[in-house]
GURORO-676901 format. One record per residue: residue number from 1; residue in one letter; y, z, x of N, C-alpha, C in turn. Coordinates in nm, 2 decimals, m for minus. Example, Ala and Ser with C-alpha at 12.3 -4.5 7.8 and 13.67 -1.06 7.14 Angstrom:
BEGIN
n;res;npy;npz;npx;capy;capz;capx;cpy;cpz;cpx
1;A;m0.57;0.78;1.32;m0.45;0.78;1.23;m0.33;0.78;1.32 .
2;S;m0.22;0.71;1.28;m0.11;0.71;1.37;0.00;0.79;1.29 .
// end
This chain:
BEGIN
n;res;npy;npz;npx;capy;capz;capx;cpy;cpz;cpx
1;M;11.27;8.64;4.60;11.42;8.59;4.60;11.42;8.48;4.49 .
2;T;11.39;8.53;4.37;11.39;8.43;4.26;11.50;8.45;4.16 .
3;W;11.58;8.55;4.19;11.69;8.57;4.09;11.79;8.46;4.08 .
4;L;11.83;8.40;4.20;11.93;8.30;4.20;11.89;8.17;4.14 .
5;P;11.77;8.13;4.17;11.73;8.00;4.10;11.73;8.01;3.95 .
6;D;11.69;8.13;3.92;11.70;8.16;3.76;11.83;8.17;3.70 .
7;N;11.91;8.20;3.78;12.05;8.24;3.71;12.16;8.16;3.77 .
8;L;12.13;8.03;3.82;12.23;7.94;3.89;12.34;7.94;3.77 .
9;D;12.31;7.91;3.64;12.41;7.89;3.54;12.51;8.00;3.53 .
10;T;12.46;8.12;3.54;12.55;8.25;3.52;12.63;8.24;3.65 .
11;V;12.58;8.23;3.77;12.66;8.22;3.90;12.77;8.13;3.88 .
12;A;12.74;8.00;3.84;12.84;7.90;3.83;12.95;7.94;3.73 .
13;Q;12.92;7.99;3.62;13.01;8.05;3.52;13.11;8.14;3.57 .
14;L;13.05;8.25;3.65;13.12;8.35;3.72;13.22;8.31;3.83 .
15;A;13.16;8.20;3.90;13.24;8.13;4.01;13.35;8.06;3.96 .
16;W;13.35;7.97;3.85;13.46;7.91;3.79;13.55;8.00;3.74 .
17;A;13.51;8.11;3.67;13.61;8.21;3.62;13.68;8.27;3.74 .
18;H;13.62;8.29;3.85;13.68;8.34;3.98;13.79;8.26;4.03 .
19;V;13.76;8.12;4.03;13.84;8.01;4.09;13.98;8.02;4.01 .
20;Q;13.96;8.02;3.85;14.08;8.04;3.77;14.16;8.14;3.79 .
21;L;14.10;8.26;3.80;14.17;8.40;3.83;14.23;8.42;3.95 .
22;A;14.18;8.34;4.06;14.23;8.36;4.20;14.33;8.23;4.21 .
23;G;14.30;8.11;4.17;14.37;8.00;4.20;14.50;7.98;4.12 .
24;L;14.50;8.01;3.99;14.61;7.98;3.90;14.72;8.09;3.94 .
25;P;14.70;8.21;3.98;14.82;8.30;4.03;14.87;8.24;4.17 .
26;L;14.78;8.18;4.25;14.83;8.12;4.38;14.92;8.01;4.35 .
27;L;14.91;7.93;4.25;14.99;7.81;4.22;15.13;7.87;4.16 .
28;I;15.11;7.97;4.07;15.24;8.02;3.99;15.33;8.10;4.11 .
29;G;15.25;8.19;4.19;15.31;8.27;4.29;15.39;8.18;4.40 .
30;L;15.33;8.04;4.43;15.41;7.96;4.52;15.53;7.91;4.45 .
31;V;15.51;7.87;4.33;15.62;7.81;4.26;15.75;7.92;4.25 .
32;L;15.71;8.04;4.23;15.81;8.15;4.22;15.86;8.17;4.34 .
33;A;15.78;8.18;4.45;15.82;8.22;4.59;15.90;8.11;4.66 .
34;L;15.91;7.99;4.62;15.97;7.88;4.70;16.13;7.91;4.67 .
35;P;16.19;7.92;4.55;16.32;7.95;4.54;16.37;8.09;4.61 .
36;L;16.28;8.19;4.58;16.32;8.30;4.63;16.32;8.31;4.78 .
37;G;16.23;8.25;4.84;16.23;8.23;4.99;16.33;8.15;5.04 .
38;W;16.37;8.06;4.97;16.48;7.98;5.01;16.63;8.06;4.99 .
39;I;16.62;8.13;4.88;16.75;8.22;4.89;16.75;8.33;4.99 .
40;A;16.63;8.38;5.01;16.63;8.46;5.14;16.67;8.41;5.27 .
41;H;16.63;8.29;5.29;16.66;8.21;5.41;16.82;8.17;5.40 .
42;R;16.86;8.13;5.30;17.00;8.08;5.28;17.11;8.20;5.29 .
43;W;17.09;8.31;5.23;17.18;8.44;5.24;17.12;8.54;5.30 .
44;S;17.13;8.57;5.42;17.09;8.67;5.51;17.11;8.82;5.45 .
45;A;17.24;8.82;5.38;17.27;8.96;5.32;17.17;9.02;5.23 .
46;I;17.11;8.92;5.14;17.01;8.96;5.05;16.87;8.95;5.09 .
47;R;16.86;8.89;5.21;16.72;8.87;5.25;16.63;9.00;5.27 .
48;P;16.68;9.09;5.32;16.60;9.23;5.33;16.57;9.29;5.20 .
49;F;16.64;9.27;5.09;16.60;9.31;4.96;16.49;9.23;4.89 .
50;L;16.50;9.10;4.93;16.39;9.00;4.86;16.27;9.03;4.94 .
51;V;16.29;9.02;5.08;16.16;9.02;5.15;16.08;9.17;5.14 .
52;V;16.17;9.26;5.17;16.11;9.41;5.16;16.06;9.43;5.01 .
53;G;16.16;9.41;4.92;16.11;9.43;4.76;15.98;9.36;4.73 .
54;A;15.97;9.23;4.79;15.85;9.16;4.74;15.72;9.22;4.83 .
55;G;15.74;9.25;4.94;15.63;9.32;5.01;15.59;9.44;4.96 .
56;L;15.67;9.52;4.91;15.64;9.65;4.85;15.54;9.64;4.73 .
57;L;15.55;9.53;4.66;15.46;9.50;4.55;15.32;9.49;4.59 .
58;Y;15.29;9.47;4.70;15.14;9.45;4.76;15.09;9.59;4.79 .
59;T;15.16;9.69;4.79;15.11;9.82;4.82;15.07;9.89;4.69 .
60;I;15.09;9.82;4.58;15.04;9.87;4.46;14.87;9.86;4.45 .
61;P;14.81;9.96;4.44;14.66;9.95;4.43;14.61;9.85;4.32 .
62;S;14.53;9.76;4.34;14.49;9.66;4.25;14.43;9.71;4.12 .
63;L;14.35;9.81;4.13;14.29;9.87;4.01;14.40;9.91;3.91 .
64;A;14.49;9.99;3.98;14.60;10.05;3.90;14.68;9.95;3.83 .
65;L;14.69;9.83;3.91;14.79;9.73;3.85;14.70;9.65;3.74 .
66;F;14.58;9.64;3.77;14.50;9.57;3.65;14.51;9.66;3.52 .
67;V;14.50;9.79;3.54;14.50;9.89;3.41;14.65;9.88;3.35 .
68;L;14.75;9.87;3.44;14.87;9.88;3.40;14.93;9.76;3.31 .
69;M;14.87;9.64;3.35;14.91;9.53;3.28;14.90;9.53;3.14 .
70;P;14.81;9.56;3.08;14.80;9.56;2.92;14.92;9.65;2.87 .
71;L;14.96;9.76;2.94;15.07;9.83;2.89;15.19;9.77;2.90 .
72;L;15.21;9.70;3.01;15.35;9.60;3.03;15.34;9.49;2.95 .
73;L;15.23;9.43;2.93;15.24;9.29;2.86;15.21;9.29;2.71 .
74;G;15.15;9.42;2.67;15.09;9.43;2.53;14.98;9.36;2.50 .
75;T;14.89;9.34;2.61;14.77;9.25;2.59;14.64;9.36;2.58 .
76;R;14.53;9.29;2.55;14.40;9.36;2.54;14.36;9.40;2.68 .
77;I;14.28;9.50;2.70;14.25;9.56;2.83;14.16;9.45;2.88 .
78;L;14.06;9.36;2.82;13.98;9.27;2.88;14.05;9.12;2.88 .
79;D;14.16;9.12;2.85;14.23;8.99;2.86;14.26;8.94;3.00 .
80;P;14.21;8.82;3.02;14.21;8.77;3.17;14.36;8.75;3.22 .
81;I;14.47;8.74;3.12;14.59;8.71;3.15;14.65;8.83;3.23 .
82;N;14.57;8.95;3.21;14.62;9.06;3.29;14.58;9.06;3.44 .
83;V;14.48;9.00;3.46;14.45;8.97;3.61;14.54;8.86;3.67 .
84;V;14.56;8.75;3.59;14.65;8.65;3.63;14.78;8.69;3.67 .
85;V;14.84;8.77;3.58;14.98;8.82;3.62;14.97;8.93;3.73 .
86;A;14.88;9.01;3.74;14.86;9.11;3.85;14.85;9.02;3.97 .
87;M;14.78;8.92;3.99;14.74;8.85;4.11;14.87;8.76;4.15 .
88;T;14.93;8.71;4.04;15.06;8.64;4.07;15.17;8.74;4.15 .
89;V;15.18;8.87;4.11;15.26;8.97;4.17;15.21;8.98;4.31 .
90;Y;15.08;8.99;4.36;15.03;8.99;4.49;15.06;8.87;4.57 .
91;T;15.05;8.76;4.50;15.08;8.63;4.56;15.22;8.61;4.61 .
92;L;15.30;8.66;4.51;15.46;8.65;4.54;15.48;8.75;4.64 .
93;A;15.42;8.86;4.64;15.46;8.97;4.76;15.42;8.91;4.88 .
94;L;15.31;8.83;4.90;15.28;8.77;5.03;15.37;8.66;5.08 .
95;L;15.39;8.57;4.97;15.47;8.44;5.00;15.62;8.44;5.01 .
96;V;15.69;8.54;4.96;15.85;8.52;4.97;15.87;8.53;5.12 .
97;R;15.82;8.61;5.20;15.86;8.61;5.34;15.80;8.48;5.41 .
98;T;15.69;8.44;5.38;15.63;8.31;5.43;15.72;8.21;5.42 .
99;V;15.77;8.19;5.30;15.86;8.07;5.24;16.00;8.09;5.33 .
100;A;16.05;8.21;5.34;16.17;8.22;5.41;16.15;8.19;5.56 .
101;D;16.03;8.23;5.63;16.01;8.19;5.76;15.99;8.05;5.77 .
102;G;15.93;7.98;5.68;15.92;7.84;5.69;16.03;7.76;5.70 .
103;F;16.13;7.80;5.60;16.28;7.75;5.61;16.33;7.77;5.73 .
104;D;16.32;7.90;5.79;16.39;7.95;5.92;16.33;7.84;6.02 .
105;S;16.21;7.79;6.03;16.15;7.72;6.12;16.20;7.57;6.14 .
106;V;16.29;7.53;6.04;16.34;7.40;6.06;16.46;7.40;6.15 .
107;P;16.45;7.31;6.26;16.56;7.32;6.35;16.69;7.29;6.30 .
108;E;16.79;7.34;6.35;16.93;7.33;6.30;16.97;7.19;6.31 .
109;H;16.93;7.12;6.42;16.99;6.99;6.45;16.94;6.89;6.34 .
110;V;16.82;6.92;6.29;16.75;6.84;6.18;16.84;6.86;6.04 .
111;K;16.86;6.97;6.02;16.95;7.01;5.90;17.10;6.95;5.92 .
112;A;17.17;6.94;6.04;17.28;6.88;6.07;17.27;6.73;6.04 .
113;A;17.17;6.67;6.10;17.15;6.53;6.07;17.13;6.50;5.94 .
114;A;17.05;6.57;5.86;17.03;6.54;5.70;17.18;6.56;5.64 .
115;T;17.26;6.66;5.67;17.40;6.67;5.61;17.48;6.56;5.64 .
116;A;17.47;6.50;5.77;17.54;6.39;5.81;17.51;6.27;5.73 .
117;M;17.38;6.26;5.70;17.33;6.15;5.62;17.36;6.14;5.46 .
118;G;17.43;6.26;5.43;17.49;6.28;5.30;17.40;6.35;5.21 .
119;Y;17.31;6.43;5.26;17.23;6.50;5.17;17.31;6.63;5.13 .
120;G;17.30;6.67;5.00;17.37;6.80;4.96;17.27;6.91;5.00 .
121;R;17.32;7.04;4.96;17.23;7.15;5.01;17.09;7.15;4.94 .
122;V;17.10;7.12;4.81;16.98;7.13;4.74;16.88;7.02;4.78 .
123;A;16.93;6.91;4.78;16.85;6.78;4.82;16.79;6.79;4.95 .
124;R;16.88;6.85;5.05;16.84;6.88;5.18;16.71;6.97;5.19 .
125;A;16.73;7.07;5.11;16.62;7.18;5.10;16.49;7.11;5.06 .
126;L;16.50;7.05;4.94;16.38;6.97;4.89;16.33;6.87;4.96 .
127;R;16.41;6.76;5.02;16.37;6.66;5.08;16.35;6.66;5.23 .
128;V;16.40;6.76;5.29;16.40;6.76;5.44;16.33;6.89;5.49 .
129;E;16.40;7.00;5.44;16.37;7.14;5.49;16.22;7.17;5.44 .
130;L;16.20;7.14;5.31;16.06;7.20;5.26;15.95;7.12;5.32 .
131;P;15.96;6.99;5.32;15.85;6.92;5.39;15.82;6.97;5.53 .
132;L;15.92;7.00;5.61;15.90;7.05;5.74;15.86;7.19;5.75 .
133;A;15.88;7.27;5.64;15.83;7.41;5.64;15.69;7.41;5.60 .
134;V;15.64;7.31;5.55;15.50;7.32;5.50;15.37;7.38;5.59 .
135;P;15.38;7.35;5.71;15.28;7.42;5.81;15.30;7.57;5.81 .
136;V;15.43;7.62;5.80;15.43;7.76;5.80;15.39;7.82;5.66 .
137;I;15.45;7.76;5.55;15.40;7.80;5.43;15.26;7.79;5.39 .
138;A;15.20;7.69;5.44;15.07;7.68;5.43;14.97;7.78;5.49 .
139;A;15.02;7.81;5.62;14.96;7.92;5.68;14.96;8.06;5.59 .
140;G;15.07;8.09;5.54;15.08;8.21;5.45;14.99;8.19;5.33 .
141;L;14.99;8.06;5.28;14.92;8.05;5.16;14.78;8.06;5.18 .
142;R;14.73;8.02;5.29;14.58;8.06;5.34;14.55;8.21;5.33 .
143;V;14.63;8.29;5.38;14.62;8.43;5.38;14.62;8.47;5.23 .
144;A;14.71;8.42;5.16;14.72;8.48;5.01;14.60;8.42;4.93 .
145;S;14.55;8.32;4.96;14.43;8.26;4.88;14.31;8.34;4.92 .
146;V;14.28;8.37;5.05;14.16;8.46;5.07;14.18;8.61;5.01 .
147;S;14.31;8.65;5.01;14.33;8.78;4.97;14.31;8.78;4.80 .
148;N;14.37;8.68;4.74;14.34;8.66;4.59;14.18;8.67;4.57 .
149;V;14.11;8.58;4.64;13.98;8.58;4.60;13.89;8.71;4.62 .
150;S;13.95;8.79;4.72;13.89;8.93;4.74;13.93;9.02;4.63 .
151;I;14.07;9.02;4.60;14.10;9.12;4.51;14.06;9.10;4.37 .
152;V;14.05;8.97;4.33;14.00;8.94;4.19;13.86;9.01;4.17 .
153;S;13.79;9.04;4.26;13.66;9.09;4.25;13.67;9.24;4.18 .
154;V;13.78;9.30;4.22;13.80;9.44;4.17;13.81;9.43;4.00 .
155;A;13.84;9.33;3.95;13.87;9.31;3.80;13.74;9.35;3.73 .
156;S;13.62;9.33;3.80;13.49;9.35;3.73;13.50;9.51;3.68 .
157;L;13.57;9.57;3.77;13.56;9.72;3.70;13.63;9.75;3.57 .
158;I;13.71;9.66;3.54;13.78;9.67;3.40;13.72;9.57;3.30 .
159;G;13.61;9.51;3.34;13.53;9.43;3.25;13.56;9.28;3.25 .
160;V;13.65;9.23;3.34;13.68;9.09;3.32;13.58;9.01;3.41 .
161;A;13.51;8.93;3.35;13.39;8.86;3.42;13.44;8.75;3.54 .
162;Q;13.39;8.76;3.65;13.39;8.69;3.77;13.29;8.72;3.86 .
163;L;13.30;8.68;3.98;13.19;8.71;4.10;13.18;8.85;4.11 .
164;G;13.29;8.93;4.10;13.26;9.07;4.12;13.16;9.13;4.03 .
165;N;13.12;9.07;3.92;13.03;9.13;3.84;12.90;9.13;3.90 .
166;L;12.87;9.05;3.99;12.74;9.03;4.08;12.73;9.16;4.15 .
167;L;12.86;9.20;4.21;12.87;9.31;4.30;12.85;9.44;4.23 .
168;T;12.91;9.46;4.11;12.89;9.58;4.05;12.75;9.59;3.98 .
169;D;12.70;9.48;3.94;12.56;9.48;3.86;12.46;9.51;3.98 .
170;G;12.47;9.43;4.10;12.37;9.46;4.19;12.38;9.60;4.24 .
171;Y;12.49;9.67;4.26;12.51;9.81;4.30;12.45;9.90;4.19 .
172;A;12.48;9.87;4.07;12.44;9.96;3.96;12.28;9.95;3.94 .
173;R;12.23;9.84;3.96;12.08;9.84;3.96;12.01;9.84;4.08 .
174;A;12.07;9.86;4.19;12.01;9.87;4.33;11.95;9.74;4.34 .
175;F;11.99;9.63;4.32;11.92;9.51;4.33;12.00;9.42;4.44 .
176;P;11.95;9.43;4.56;12.00;9.37;4.68;12.03;9.22;4.67 .
177;E;11.94;9.14;4.60;11.96;9.00;4.58;12.09;8.96;4.52 .
178;V;12.12;9.05;4.41;12.23;9.00;4.33;12.35;9.04;4.41 .
179;L;12.35;9.16;4.49;12.45;9.19;4.58;12.48;9.08;4.69 .
180;V;12.39;9.03;4.75;12.39;8.92;4.85;12.46;8.80;4.79 .
181;V;12.40;8.75;4.68;12.45;8.64;4.61;12.60;8.67;4.58 .
182;G;12.64;8.77;4.52;12.78;8.80;4.51;12.87;8.79;4.62 .
183;I;12.81;8.85;4.73;12.90;8.86;4.85;12.91;8.72;4.90 .
184;V;12.80;8.65;4.93;12.80;8.51;4.97;12.87;8.41;4.89 .
185;A;12.87;8.42;4.76;12.95;8.34;4.67;13.09;8.36;4.69 .
186;T;13.14;8.47;4.70;13.28;8.52;4.72;13.32;8.46;4.84 .
187;L;13.25;8.49;4.96;13.28;8.42;5.08;13.29;8.28;5.09 .
188;V;13.20;8.21;5.03;13.19;8.06;5.02;13.33;8.01;4.92 .
189;L;13.36;8.08;4.83;13.48;8.04;4.76;13.60;8.06;4.84 .
190;A;13.61;8.16;4.91;13.73;8.18;4.99;13.75;8.09;5.10 .
191;L;13.64;8.04;5.15;13.63;7.93;5.26;13.67;7.80;5.19 .
192;L;13.63;7.78;5.07;13.66;7.66;5.00;13.82;7.65;4.97 .
193;F;13.88;7.76;4.93;14.01;7.77;4.90;14.10;7.74;5.02 .
194;D;14.03;7.81;5.14;14.10;7.79;5.26;14.11;7.64;5.32 .
195;L;13.99;7.57;5.29;13.98;7.43;5.34;14.06;7.34;5.26 .
196;A;14.07;7.36;5.12;14.17;7.29;5.03;14.31;7.30;5.09 .
197;I;14.37;7.42;5.11;14.48;7.44;5.15;14.51;7.37;5.28 .
198;V;14.41;7.36;5.38;14.42;7.29;5.51;14.44;7.14;5.50 .
199;V;14.34;7.10;5.41;14.36;6.95;5.38;14.48;6.91;5.30 .
200;A;14.51;6.98;5.22;14.65;6.96;5.15;14.78;6.95;5.24 .
201;S;14.78;7.05;5.33;14.88;7.07;5.42;14.88;6.94;5.52 .
202;R;14.76;6.89;5.55;14.75;6.78;5.65;14.81;6.66;5.58 .
203;L;14.76;6.64;5.45;14.79;6.53;5.37;14.95;6.51;5.34 .
204;M;15.01;6.64;5.34;15.16;6.64;5.32;15.24;6.64;5.45 .
205;T;15.18;6.64;5.56;15.25;6.65;5.69;15.18;6.55;5.78 .
206;P;15.20;6.43;5.75;15.13;6.31;5.84;15.17;6.31;5.97 .
207;W;15.32;6.34;5.98;15.38;6.33;6.11;15.32;6.42;6.22 .
208;T;15.25;6.53;6.17;15.19;6.62;6.26;15.06;6.57;6.32 .
209;R;14.99;6.48;6.25;14.89;6.41;6.31;14.92;6.30;6.42 .
210;V;15.03;6.24;6.38;15.08;6.15;6.48;15.13;6.20;6.60 .
211;G;15.19;6.33;6.59;15.23;6.40;6.71;15.11;6.44;6.79 .
212;A;15.02;6.50;6.73;14.89;6.55;6.80;14.82;6.42;6.88 .
213;A;14.83;6.31;6.81;14.75;6.19;6.86;14.82;6.14;6.99 .
214;S;14.96;6.16;6.98;15.03;6.10;7.08;15.02;6.20;7.21 .
// end
């Protein structure tokens, strides 16, 4: 078991690349999903089209989407932007419904009180409804983050470097230690993403801790 100590720098570099390829699409996907989810919540007539349409994107096989991206974007096959865009698509597919459900979870009397206090539709959505929807959105974001960390590993099959390289390399060379390091590192990274979202959610919703304490 000497491979890991001798290759810590390599594992660290691959892990950092994995963080970027999984984390950046998570942020971009969330930014895109927030207005789409609010629209789906606000106008029930178009909700099925947005929610179902977004959900169908998740059925596209990841390897096929990674290979298709250079044709759509005009990029090189090994360009990491292909993975970022593809993972943003998957993140969006998971989060549109979650964001809509988050806005649905805000009680009607709270919305009515905000309106009575003079909040317009957009201001109420941003300053009242969105903060109250954070726990639901965070739950969906946790699922999306773990999914991203897992799917990004597939990108090693098209030559984009990240922790998935350890899996393909270990398998190709029948090297169990490299395989184990790749699996454990990916698992730890997924847990760290999940923990970061939980902490951020708690920081943004201090009233939930007060309620639990009382």
